[in-house]
N, CA, C and O atoms as CSV, one atom per row, in Angstrom:
chain,resi,resn,atom,element,x,y,z
A,1,MET,N,N,8.931,-25.668,9.924
A,1,MET,CA,C,8.809,-26.028,8.520
A,1,MET,C,C,10.185,-26.361,7.959
A,1,MET,O,O,11.192,-25.777,8.359
A,2,ASN,N,N,10.211,-27.287,7.050
A,2,ASN,CA,C,11.439,-27.730,6.395
A,2,ASN,C,C,12.008,-26.576,5.575
A,2,ASN,O,O,11.302,-25.989,4.756
A,3,LYS,N,N,13.284,-26.249,5.793
A,3,LYS,CA,C,13.904,-25.142,5.059
A,3,LYS,C,C,13.956,-25.405,3.563
A,3,LYS,O,O,13.879,-24.465,2.772
A,4,GLU,N,N,14.086,-26.670,3.159
A,4,GLU,CA,C,14.111,-26.997,1.737
A,4,GLU,C,C,12.784,-26.661,1.077
A,4,GLU,O,O,12.756,-26.253,-0.084
A,5,ALA,N,N,11.682,-26.827,1.803
A,5,ALA,CA,C,10.356,-26.558,1.241
A,5,ALA,C,C,10.081,-25.066,1.166
A,5,ALA,O,O,9.220,-24.636,0.399
A,6,CYS,N,N,10.784,-24.285,1.935
A,6,CYS,CA,C,10.548,-22.848,1.977
A,6,CYS,C,C,11.720,-22.137,1.305
A,6,CYS,O,O,12.661,-21.698,1.965
A,7,CYS,N,N,11.641,-22.036,-0.008
A,7,CYS,CA,C,12.763,-21.454,-0.738
A,7,CYS,C,C,12.373,-20.077,-1.286
A,7,CYS,O,O,11.426,-19.453,-0.806
A,8,CYS,N,N,13.084,-19.632,-2.254
A,8,CYS,CA,C,12.875,-18.290,-2.786
A,8,CYS,C,C,11.886,-18.240,-3.941
A,8,CYS,O,O,11.698,-17.177,-4.533
A,9,LYS,N,N,11.254,-19.351,-4.278
A,9,LYS,CA,C,10.281,-19.351,-5.365
A,9,LYS,C,C,9.047,-18.552,-4.964
A,9,LYS,O,O,8.644,-18.541,-3.800
A,10,THR,N,N,8.463,-17.894,-5.940
A,10,THR,CA,C,7.198,-17.186,-5.708
A,10,THR,C,C,6.258,-17.523,-6.855
A,10,THR,O,O,6.680,-18.050,-7.883
A,11,THR,N,N,4.995,-17.217,-6.671
A,11,THR,CA,C,3.992,-17.465,-7.701
A,11,THR,C,C,3.115,-16.241,-7.846
A,11,THR,O,O,2.520,-15.770,-6.877
A,12,GLU,N,N,3.040,-15.734,-9.057
A,12,GLU,CA,C,2.101,-14.649,-9.350
A,12,GLU,C,C,0.720,-15.273,-9.538
A,12,GLU,O,O,0.564,-16.224,-10.303
A,13,ARG,N,N,-0.262,-14.746,-8.851
A,13,ARG,CA,C,-1.628,-15.244,-8.966
A,13,ARG,C,C,-2.513,-14.179,-9.579
A,13,ARG,O,O,-2.304,-12.981,-9.390
A,14,SER,N,N,-3.500,-14.642,-10.313
A,14,SER,CA,C,-4.460,-13.698,-10.872
A,14,SER,C,C,-5.261,-13.098,-9.715
A,14,SER,O,O,-5.367,-13.705,-8.650
A,15,PRO,N,N,-5.820,-11.912,-9.925
A,15,PRO,CA,C,-6.642,-11.326,-8.859
A,15,PRO,C,C,-7.794,-12.235,-8.443
A,15,PRO,O,O,-8.151,-12.283,-7.266
A,16,GLU,N,N,-8.378,-12.955,-9.403
A,16,GLU,CA,C,-9.491,-13.860,-9.078
A,16,GLU,C,C,-9.020,-15.035,-8.228
A,16,GLU,O,O,-9.667,-15.384,-7.240
A,17,GLU,N,N,-7.887,-15.652,-8.610
A,17,GLU,CA,C,-7.357,-16.767,-7.833
A,17,GLU,C,C,-7.007,-16.308,-6.426
A,17,GLU,O,O,-7.344,-16.978,-5.450
A,18,TYR,N,N,-6.335,-15.171,-6.320
A,18,TYR,CA,C,-5.959,-14.615,-5.014
A,18,TYR,C,C,-7.201,-14.397,-4.152
A,18,TYR,O,O,-7.225,-14.767,-2.978
A,19,ARG,N,N,-8.229,-13.792,-4.745
A,19,ARG,CA,C,-9.469,-13.495,-4.009
A,19,ARG,C,C,-10.128,-14.777,-3.518
A,19,ARG,O,O,-10.566,-14.845,-2.369
A,20,LYS,N,N,-10.203,-15.793,-4.372
A,20,LYS,CA,C,-10.824,-17.060,-3.976
A,20,LYS,C,C,-10.086,-17.706,-2.812
A,20,LYS,O,O,-10.711,-18.168,-1.857
A,21,LEU,N,N,-8.763,-17.740,-2.889
A,21,LEU,CA,C,-7.978,-18.365,-1.827
A,21,LEU,C,C,-8.075,-17.586,-0.518
A,21,LEU,O,O,-8.227,-18.173,0.553
A,22,ILE,N,N,-7.988,-16.271,-0.613
A,22,ILE,CA,C,-8.110,-15.438,0.597
A,22,ILE,C,C,-9.488,-15.597,1.226
A,22,ILE,O,O,-9.603,-15.682,2.449
A,23,ASN,N,N,-10.534,-15.638,0.404
A,23,ASN,CA,C,-11.888,-15.827,0.943
A,23,ASN,C,C,-12.007,-17.148,1.687
A,23,ASN,O,O,-12.620,-17.212,2.752
A,24,ARG,N,N,-11.422,-18.202,1.127
A,24,ARG,CA,C,-11.457,-19.500,1.810
A,24,ARG,C,C,-10.736,-19.423,3.158
A,24,ARG,O,O,-11.229,-19.930,4.166
A,25,LEU,N,N,-9.571,-18.787,3.161
A,25,LEU,CA,C,-8.815,-18.657,4.420
A,25,LEU,C,C,-9.576,-17.811,5.437
A,25,LEU,O,O,-9.592,-18.134,6.624
A,26,ASN,N,N,-10.197,-16.745,4.985
A,26,ASN,CA,C,-10.968,-15.899,5.897
A,26,ASN,C,C,-12.125,-16.667,6.529
A,26,ASN,O,O,-12.400,-16.509,7.718
A,27,ARG,N,N,-12.809,-17.508,5.729
A,27,ARG,CA,C,-13.900,-18.318,6.282
A,27,ARG,C,C,-13.367,-19.295,7.326
A,27,ARG,O,O,-13.975,-19.478,8.381
A,28,MET,N,N,-12.220,-19.925,7.027
A,28,MET,CA,C,-11.637,-20.858,7.998
A,28,MET,C,C,-11.231,-20.135,9.274
A,28,MET,O,O,-11.414,-20.645,10.380
A,29,GLU,N,N,-10.683,-18.952,9.105
A,29,GLU,CA,C,-10.285,-18.169,10.279
A,29,GLU,C,C,-11.504,-17.887,11.159
A,29,GLU,O,O,-11.428,-17.968,12.385
A,30,GLY,N,N,-12.620,-17.556,10.522
A,30,GLY,CA,C,-13.860,-17.335,11.272
A,30,GLY,C,C,-14.342,-18.605,11.958
A,30,GLY,O,O,-14.817,-18.561,13.093
A,31,GLN,N,N,-14.221,-19.734,11.272
A,31,GLN,CA,C,-14.613,-21.002,11.882
A,31,GLN,C,C,-13.746,-21.325,13.093
A,31,GLN,O,O,-14.251,-21.786,14.116
A,32,ILE,N,N,-12.456,-21.085,12.981
A,32,ILE,CA,C,-11.544,-21.335,14.109
A,32,ILE,C,C,-11.915,-20.444,15.299
A,32,ILE,O,O,-11.951,-20.904,16.440
A,33,ARG,N,N,-12.186,-19.177,15.022
A,33,ARG,CA,C,-12.615,-18.277,16.109
A,33,ARG,C,C,-13.913,-18.779,16.741
A,33,ARG,O,O,-14.102,-18.682,17.953
A,34,GLY,N,N,-14.805,-19.316,15.903
A,34,GLY,CA,C,-16.055,-19.873,16.425
A,34,GLY,C,C,-15.806,-21.065,17.336
A,34,GLY,O,O,-16.443,-21.203,18.380
A,35,ILE,N,N,-14.887,-21.914,16.941
A,35,ILE,CA,C,-14.545,-23.074,17.774
A,35,ILE,C,C,-13.951,-22.611,19.103
A,35,ILE,O,O,-14.269,-23.157,20.160
A,36,LYS,N,N,-13.098,-21.616,19.039
A,36,LYS,CA,C,-12.513,-21.081,20.278
A,36,LYS,C,C,-13.616,-20.555,21.191
A,36,LYS,O,O,-13.599,-20.786,22.400
A,37,GLY,N,N,-14.569,-19.851,20.602
A,37,GLY,CA,C,-15.693,-19.344,21.387
A,37,GLY,C,C,-16.522,-20.469,21.991
A,37,GLY,O,O,-16.994,-20.370,23.124
A,38,MET,N,N,-16.693,-21.532,21.227
A,38,MET,CA,C,-17.433,-22.678,21.753
A,38,MET,C,C,-16.720,-23.274,22.962
A,38,MET,O,O,-17.357,-23.626,23.954
A,39,LEU,N,N,-15.390,-23.386,22.874
A,39,LEU,CA,C,-14.625,-23.897,24.013
A,39,LEU,C,C,-14.783,-22.990,25.225
A,39,LEU,O,O,-14.981,-23.453,26.349
A,40,GLU,N,N,-14.691,-21.694,24.975
A,40,GLU,CA,C,-14.812,-20.727,26.072
A,40,GLU,C,C,-16.185,-20.805,26.738
A,40,GLU,O,O,-16.317,-20.508,27.926
A,41,LYS,N,N,-17.208,-21.204,25.977
A,41,LYS,CA,C,-18.571,-21.311,26.510
A,41,LYS,C,C,-18.902,-22.738,26.947
A,41,LYS,O,O,-20.056,-23.059,27.230
A,42,ASN,N,N,-17.883,-23.584,26.999
A,42,ASN,CA,C,-18.061,-24.971,27.426
A,42,ASN,C,C,-19.093,-25.718,26.592
A,42,ASN,O,O,-19.916,-26.457,27.132
A,43,ALA,N,N,-19.050,-25.527,25.290
A,43,ALA,CA,C,-19.984,-26.211,24.400
A,43,ALA,C,C,-19.767,-27.716,24.465
A,43,ALA,O,O,-18.701,-28.185,24.865
A,44,TYR,N,N,-20.771,-28.452,24.072
A,44,TYR,CA,C,-20.729,-29.909,24.092
A,44,TYR,C,C,-19.669,-30.406,23.114
A,44,TYR,O,O,-19.518,-29.863,22.019
A,45,CYS,N,N,-18.940,-31.439,23.518
A,45,CYS,CA,C,-17.803,-31.953,22.748
A,45,CYS,C,C,-18.154,-32.259,21.298
A,45,CYS,O,O,-17.428,-31.851,20.392
A,46,THR,N,N,-19.256,-32.972,21.062
A,46,THR,CA,C,-19.570,-33.354,19.686
A,46,THR,C,C,-19.896,-32.152,18.818
A,46,THR,O,O,-19.648,-32.173,17.612
A,47,ASP,N,N,-20.451,-31.103,19.415
A,47,ASP,CA,C,-20.709,-29.883,18.644
A,47,ASP,C,C,-19.389,-29.253,18.189
A,47,ASP,O,O,-19.274,-28.791,17.054
A,48,ILE,N,N,-18.410,-29.240,19.072
A,48,ILE,CA,C,-17.096,-28.698,18.730
A,48,ILE,C,C,-16.432,-29.582,17.677
A,48,ILE,O,O,-15.830,-29.079,16.728
A,49,LEU,N,N,-16.542,-30.900,17.845
A,49,LEU,CA,C,-15.949,-31.817,16.877
A,49,LEU,C,C,-16.548,-31.635,15.483
A,49,LEU,O,O,-15.831,-31.732,14.487
A,50,MET,N,N,-17.835,-31.377,15.402
A,50,MET,CA,C,-18.473,-31.148,14.094
A,50,MET,C,C,-17.925,-29.886,13.438
A,50,MET,O,O,-17.709,-29.855,12.227
A,51,GLN,N,N,-17.704,-28.856,14.230
A,51,GLN,CA,C,-17.124,-27.623,13.693
A,51,GLN,C,C,-15.674,-27.840,13.279
A,51,GLN,O,O,-15.219,-27.296,12.273
A,52,SER,N,N,-14.959,-28.633,14.056
A,52,SER,CA,C,-13.574,-28.953,13.719
A,52,SER,C,C,-13.515,-29.729,12.407
A,52,SER,O,O,-12.635,-29.488,11.581
A,53,ALA,N,N,-14.448,-30.658,12.213
A,53,ALA,CA,C,-14.504,-31.417,10.959
A,53,ALA,C,C,-14.797,-30.489,9.784
A,53,ALA,O,O,-14.275,-30.690,8.687
A,54,ALA,N,N,-15.621,-29.486,10.008
A,54,ALA,CA,C,-15.925,-28.519,8.948
A,54,ALA,C,C,-14.674,-27.732,8.560
A,54,ALA,O,O,-14.461,-27.444,7.382
A,55,VAL,N,N,-13.854,-27.387,9.539
A,55,VAL,CA,C,-12.599,-26.681,9.260
A,55,VAL,C,C,-11.653,-27.584,8.472
A,55,VAL,O,O,-10.997,-27.134,7.533
A,56,SER,N,N,-11.586,-28.847,8.854
A,56,SER,CA,C,-10.737,-29.792,8.109
A,56,SER,C,C,-11.193,-29.911,6.666
A,56,SER,O,O,-10.365,-29.931,5.754
A,57,ALA,N,N,-12.494,-29.989,6.448
A,57,ALA,CA,C,-13.023,-30.076,5.086
A,57,ALA,C,C,-12.710,-28.801,4.304
A,57,ALA,O,O,-12.384,-28.858,3.119
A,58,ALA,N,N,-12.810,-27.662,4.970
A,58,ALA,CA,C,-12.502,-26.385,4.320
A,58,ALA,C,C,-11.023,-26.309,3.954
A,58,ALA,O,O,-10.673,-25.797,2.891
A,59,MET,N,N,-10.154,-26.814,4.828
A,59,MET,CA,C,-8.723,-26.815,4.537
A,59,MET,C,C,-8.427,-27.731,3.360
A,59,MET,O,O,-7.606,-27.401,2.504
A,60,ASN,N,N,-9.095,-28.884,3.313
A,60,ASN,CA,C,-8.920,-29.790,2.177
A,60,ASN,C,C,-9.356,-29.125,0.876
A,60,ASN,O,O,-8.692,-29.275,-0.150
A,61,ALA,N,N,-10.463,-28.393,0.909
A,61,ALA,CA,C,-10.942,-27.692,-0.284
A,61,ALA,C,C,-9.943,-26.618,-0.714
A,61,ALA,O,O,-9.704,-26.434,-1.908
A,62,PHE,N,N,-9.364,-25.913,0.247
A,62,PHE,CA,C,-8.339,-24.910,-0.042
A,62,PHE,C,C,-7.140,-25.578,-0.714
A,62,PHE,O,O,-6.637,-25.092,-1.727
A,63,ASN,N,N,-6.683,-26.705,-0.138
A,63,ASN,CA,C,-5.532,-27.412,-0.701
A,63,ASN,C,C,-5.810,-27.907,-2.113
A,63,ASN,O,O,-4.940,-27.820,-2.980
A,64,LYS,N,N,-7.011,-28.427,-2.355
A,64,LYS,CA,C,-7.367,-28.897,-3.697
A,64,LYS,C,C,-7.328,-27.751,-4.702
A,64,LYS,O,O,-6.807,-27.907,-5.806
A,65,GLU,N,N,-7.868,-26.622,-4.327
A,65,GLU,CA,C,-7.888,-25.452,-5.212
A,65,GLU,C,C,-6.459,-24.993,-5.520
A,65,GLU,O,O,-6.109,-24.757,-6.676
A,66,LEU,N,N,-5.647,-24.872,-4.477
A,66,LEU,CA,C,-4.272,-24.413,-4.652
A,66,LEU,C,C,-3.457,-25.421,-5.460
A,66,LEU,O,O,-2.681,-25.031,-6.332
A,67,LEU,N,N,-3.625,-26.698,-5.180
A,67,LEU,CA,C,-2.894,-27.733,-5.916
A,67,LEU,C,C,-3.293,-27.734,-7.391
A,67,LEU,O,O,-2.436,-27.842,-8.268
A,68,SER,N,N,-4.564,-27.615,-7.657
A,68,SER,CA,C,-5.047,-27.570,-9.035
A,68,SER,C,C,-4.431,-26.399,-9.797
A,68,SER,O,O,-3.965,-26.551,-10.926
A,69,ASN,N,N,-4.437,-25.231,-9.159
A,69,ASN,CA,C,-3.829,-24.047,-9.781
A,69,ASN,C,C,-2.327,-24.251,-9.981
A,69,ASN,O,O,-1.773,-23.845,-11.003
A,70,HIS,N,N,-1.676,-24.873,-9.015
A,70,HIS,CA,C,-0.232,-25.108,-9.092
A,70,HIS,C,C,0.115,-25.998,-10.282
A,70,HIS,O,O,1.055,-25.722,-11.027
A,71,ILE,N,N,-0.652,-27.060,-10.446
A,71,ILE,CA,C,-0.388,-27.983,-11.557
A,71,ILE,C,C,-0.619,-27.291,-12.894
A,71,ILE,O,O,0.174,-27.439,-13.825
A,72,ARG,N,N,-1.703,-26.539,-12.983
A,72,ARG,CA,C,-2.032,-25.868,-14.252
A,72,ARG,C,C,-1.053,-24.749,-14.619
A,72,ARG,O,O,-0.866,-24.444,-15.797
A,73,THR,N,N,-0.443,-24.154,-13.628
A,73,THR,CA,C,0.436,-23.008,-13.913
A,73,THR,C,C,1.903,-23.375,-13.722
A,73,THR,O,O,2.629,-23.552,-14.700
A,74,CYS,N,N,2.335,-23.489,-12.500
A,74,CYS,CA,C,3.753,-23.694,-12.179
A,74,CYS,C,C,4.316,-24.979,-12.772
A,74,CYS,O,O,5.363,-24.967,-13.419
A,75,VAL,N,N,3.616,-26.086,-12.547
A,75,VAL,CA,C,4.120,-27.376,-13.027
A,75,VAL,C,C,4.136,-27.397,-14.546
A,75,VAL,O,O,5.127,-27.804,-15.153
A,76,ALA,N,N,3.041,-26.959,-15.168
A,76,ALA,CA,C,2.970,-26.949,-16.633
A,76,ALA,C,C,4.069,-26.067,-17.225
A,76,ALA,O,O,4.712,-26.445,-18.204
A,77,ARG,N,N,4.282,-24.898,-16.631
A,77,ARG,CA,C,5.327,-23.991,-17.111
A,77,ARG,C,C,6.703,-24.628,-17.012
A,77,ARG,O,O,7.481,-24.599,-17.965
A,78,ASP,N,N,6.995,-25.200,-15.856
A,78,ASP,CA,C,8.315,-25.811,-15.662
A,78,ASP,C,C,8.541,-26.980,-16.613
A,78,ASP,O,O,9.646,-27.157,-17.124
A,79,LEU,N,N,7.515,-27.770,-16.851
A,79,LEU,CA,C,7.663,-28.884,-17.797
A,79,LEU,C,C,7.916,-28.368,-19.209
A,79,LEU,O,O,8.749,-28.918,-19.931
A,80,ARG,N,N,7.204,-27.319,-19.605
A,80,ARG,CA,C,7.445,-26.724,-20.932
A,80,ARG,C,C,8.874,-26.221,-21.058
A,80,ARG,O,O,9.461,-26.258,-22.139
A,81,GLU,N,N,9.433,-25.748,-19.938
A,81,GLU,CA,C,10.797,-25.224,-19.935
A,81,GLU,C,C,11.839,-26.327,-19.735
A,81,GLU,O,O,13.032,-26.043,-19.625
A,82,GLY,N,N,11.390,-27.586,-19.688
A,82,GLY,CA,C,12.315,-28.704,-19.540
A,82,GLY,C,C,12.782,-28.960,-18.115
A,82,GLY,O,O,13.717,-29.734,-17.906
A,83,LYS,N,N,12.161,-28.337,-17.148
A,83,LYS,CA,C,12.542,-28.510,-15.739
A,83,LYS,C,C,11.768,-29.696,-15.149
A,83,LYS,O,O,10.770,-29.523,-14.449
A,84,GLU,N,N,12.252,-30.891,-15.450
A,84,GLU,CA,C,11.525,-32.089,-15.036
A,84,GLU,C,C,11.623,-32.382,-13.544
A,84,GLU,O,O,10.897,-33.241,-13.044
A,85,ASP,N,N,12.501,-31.690,-12.822
A,85,ASP,CA,C,12.579,-31.883,-11.376
A,85,ASP,C,C,11.288,-31.440,-10.684
A,85,ASP,O,O,11.048,-31.784,-9.526
A,86,VAL,N,N,10.456,-30.671,-11.403
A,86,VAL,CA,C,9.176,-30.245,-10.846
A,86,VAL,C,C,8.284,-31.456,-10.574
A,86,VAL,O,O,7.415,-31.392,-9.705
A,87,ILE,N,N,8.482,-32.547,-11.293
A,87,ILE,CA,C,7.698,-33.765,-11.065
A,87,ILE,C,C,8.018,-34.344,-9.697
A,87,ILE,O,O,7.115,-34.717,-8.948
A,88,ASP,N,N,9.313,-34.420,-9.368
A,88,ASP,CA,C,9.705,-34.917,-8.040
A,88,ASP,C,C,9.157,-34.013,-6.939
A,88,ASP,O,O,8.696,-34.491,-5.903
A,89,GLU,N,N,9.212,-32.721,-7.170
A,89,GLU,CA,C,8.672,-31.768,-6.194
A,89,GLU,C,C,7.176,-32.001,-5.999
A,89,GLU,O,O,6.687,-31.992,-4.869
A,90,LEU,N,N,6.449,-32.209,-7.095
A,90,LEU,CA,C,5.017,-32.447,-7.014
A,90,LEU,C,C,4.711,-33.754,-6.281
A,90,LEU,O,O,3.807,-33.803,-5.447
A,91,VAL,N,N,5.460,-34.805,-6.591
A,91,VAL,CA,C,5.253,-36.092,-5.920
A,91,VAL,C,C,5.494,-35.946,-4.418
A,91,VAL,O,O,4.714,-36.459,-3.615
A,92,THR,N,N,6.542,-35.265,-4.039
A,92,THR,CA,C,6.844,-35.033,-2.619
A,92,THR,C,C,5.715,-34.255,-1.943
A,92,THR,O,O,5.309,-34.579,-0.827
A,93,THR,N,N,5.222,-33.244,-2.619
A,93,THR,CA,C,4.124,-32.444,-2.081
A,93,THR,C,C,2.879,-33.301,-1.890
A,93,THR,O,O,2.229,-33.226,-0.847
A,94,LEU,N,N,2.545,-34.110,-2.883
A,94,LEU,CA,C,1.369,-34.990,-2.791
A,94,LEU,C,C,1.515,-35.984,-1.658
A,94,LEU,O,O,0.547,-36.261,-0.949
A,95,GLN,N,N,2.710,-36.525,-1.475
A,95,GLN,CA,C,2.941,-37.470,-0.395
A,95,GLN,C,C,2.715,-36.809,0.966
A,95,GLN,O,O,2.153,-37.422,1.874
A,96,LYS,N,N,3.146,-35.580,1.098
A,96,LYS,CA,C,2.945,-34.859,2.359
A,96,LYS,C,C,1.481,-34.535,2.599
A,96,LYS,O,O,1.012,-34.587,3.736
A,97,LEU,N,N,0.751,-34.199,1.535
A,97,LEU,CA,C,-0.664,-33.887,1.665
A,97,LEU,C,C,-1.500,-35.104,2.013
A,97,LEU,O,O,-2.559,-34.988,2.631
A,98,MET,N,N,-1.018,-36.273,1.613
A,98,MET,CA,C,-1.798,-37.506,1.811
A,98,MET,C,C,-1.459,-38.251,3.089
A,98,MET,O,O,-1.882,-39.396,3.251
A,99,LYS,N,N,-0.722,-37.655,3.991
A,99,LYS,CA,C,-0.382,-38.318,5.262
A,99,LYS,C,C,-1.620,-38.542,6.084
A,99,LYS,O,O,-1.541,-39.086,7.185
């Protein structure tokens, strides 16, 4: 991971937001374990690919939720405080997500 992207910033999340994000990650973790099990059992390729696509969709949903929360909280706060560099950070993040 890029050291510039991993800095000392942190974000306080509400218990509800934290719970929603953790639940999404836990479901994805279970899906990944399921895919591993399918490989171990020599499951048919297209069946594994369908499960892999489901994990990708779940990751996209996680990213959308996190990005939405980020814009509503962190970005809005920084803009109110006059920290306009948050816009460049957001644009860079969006560019990376859209690869």
